[in-house]
N, C-alpha and C positions, 0 to 999 in steps of 0.2 A: 113104420116111421115114428109113432108116438114114443116107442121105447127108446129109439135113437136120440130123440131130443132130450129125453131124461138123462142121458149119459154125458151130455155135452156140456161143457164149461161155460160159464156165462161170460160172454166177451167183455173185456175191458182192456185198457191199455197194456196192463201185464201180460193177459192171456194170448192177445193179438202178437205181441213181441215174441212171446214165448213159441206159439203156433208157426209164425212165420219164419222164425229161425230155424225150426226143424225141416221147413219146406225147402230152404235154399242152402243153408251152411252145412251140408254135407258134401262128401266127395262124389263127383259125378253129377248126374243130371237131377233137375229138381222133383220132388214129388209132392203134389197137391192133395193126395187122396184123403189125407187126415183133416184137411180144412174144408173139403166140398160138403160135408154135412152141415156147416154153418152158413151155408148160402140157402136162400130161398129157391123154390122151384121157378120163380118167374124173376130171377136176379136180373138188373140191369146193369152191364159193365161197359164202360165207355173209356176211351184213352185218346191219345192224339191221332190214331189212324183207323179206330173202328168203334162201332157201337153193337152190343150183342145182347139180345134178350132171351132168358131162359137159361135153365142150369145145363142142359144137354149141349147147346152150342158154347156155353162159358167152358165147359170141362173139354169139349173139342178144341177151343182155341188154346188152353192151357197145354193140351197135348201136342199140338202143333209147335208150341215154343219149346217144349221138352225135345221134340225131334229135331228141330233147327240147331239147337245149342249143344256143344259138348259139355259145358258144364255152365251153371248159374249160381252167383253168389250175391246175396242181399245183406247189407248192414243198415239196420234201423238206427237213424241218428236221434230223431225225437218223435215223441208220440204223446198224444193227449186225447181227451174225451170231453165233450160237451153235449149233454142230453144223450141223444140217440146217434151222435156222430162222432166217430174216432178217425182222426188224422194223424199220419206219420210221414216223416221224411226220410228218405232212403237213397242208399247209392246202390245200384245193381249192376254187377259186372258180369257181361255176358262173354262166355267163350265160345267161338264158333270153331268149325272144323277147319277152315282154310284162312281165317283172318285173325288179326290180333285181338286180344281183349278190349272190350269196348265198355268203359263205365257210363252208365246213365244215371243222372240226379233228377230225383223227382219226389212227388208227394202222392199219397193214397187217402181218399177221403172214403170212409165205410158209413153208410147209412143203415142202422139197425131198424127192423120192424118192430111191433109190439111185443113179439115173442122173443126178441133179442138175436133174430138171425140177419144176416146180411141181405138186405133187400137192393140195394145200389152200391156199386164199387166205381169210383172215378179216379183213374190215374192221370196224373199231370206231370208232364217231362217235355223236354226239347230234344226229341229223337234225332233230328238231322244235326242240330248244334253240335251235341255230344259225338255222334259219329263222325262228323266232318272235323271236329277237333283233332282227331287222330290221323288225318290224312295231311302229310307234310305239304306245306305252302297253301293248300286249298282251305285248310282251317281258318288261316288270316284273311283269305280273300272273302270267305262267307261271312265271318264277324265283321269285316268293313262293309260289306254289301248290306247286312242287316243293320247296323248303325246308320248307314247313309238313308236307307229307305224308312226304317222304323224307330231310329232312336235319336 
C-alpha cells in the first residue's frame, strides 16, 4: 500500500480534471479503477440518494452504476481548490439500455485528508428534476409543482 501511494499524483484541479476525464470520456462504460487508489479506505460518499462509508462499498456502488448504464460521459465545466477541498461543476450524460440519454447537472466536493487522499466525496445534483425534464409534458408539471411548493 505504501508503494502505491508513492506513485500517485498529488490531487489538484488539474490532476482531478485529467483523472476524471479518463474515467468517463471514453467509448463505452466508465472505468474508475485508476482513481480508486486516490480514496481512503474509510471514504464517506454521499449524494442525493445515498450515503456510503468505506472503500469496498464505494467501489461496489461505482460498479452498479457501470452495470446499469450503456455509456456514461462527463464534462467538467469548472474546477477550483481551496486548502484541502476541490470542487467541480459537471454535466454527466447517462445512456441507459432502454431509455434516452439523460443529462444530469451537478457539482462534486472532494475533501482531502492530510496525506492528500480523498476522505469525503459529496455529489450535489437534482436527479428527479433532470430526469423529469426529459419526459414530455411531465417536466413542465414537475417544475410548476416545485415552484408552487418551494419557490
